[in-house]
C-alpha positions, 0 to 999 in steps of 0.5 A, spaced: 480 494 506 486 492 505 493 497 503 499 496 501 505 500 501 513 497 497 519 498 503 522 501 495 518 504 492 519 512 489 514 513 486 508 513 491 511 516 500 509 512 504 506 517 508 500 518 503 498 509 505 498 511 513 493 518 513 491 512 509 489 508 514 487 514 519 482 516 515 480 508 514 481 505 520 479 498 519 484 499 514 489 492 514 496 496 512 501 491 509 509 494 509 512 489 504 520 490 504 524 491 499 519 491 494 517 497 489 512 499 487 511 496 481 513 490 485 509 491 490 502 491 485 505 485 484 505 481 491 498 482 492 494 478 492 488 478 485 482 475 492 484 481 497 480 488 497 486 493 495 486 501 496 493 503 492 495 510 495 497 512 488 490 512 486 488 517 490 
């Protein structure tokens, strides 16, 4: 599982993503610099398994 968060995301606080990483220790966390909520979603490869904190 990969958790992705854009550094400029104003819709979802980064702490939510960090809590997901704590809850799923095998998850990999990536912060994408200089992208917001929508661009962060577009930057993720479709072949990766992504768990988005905004869906929680």
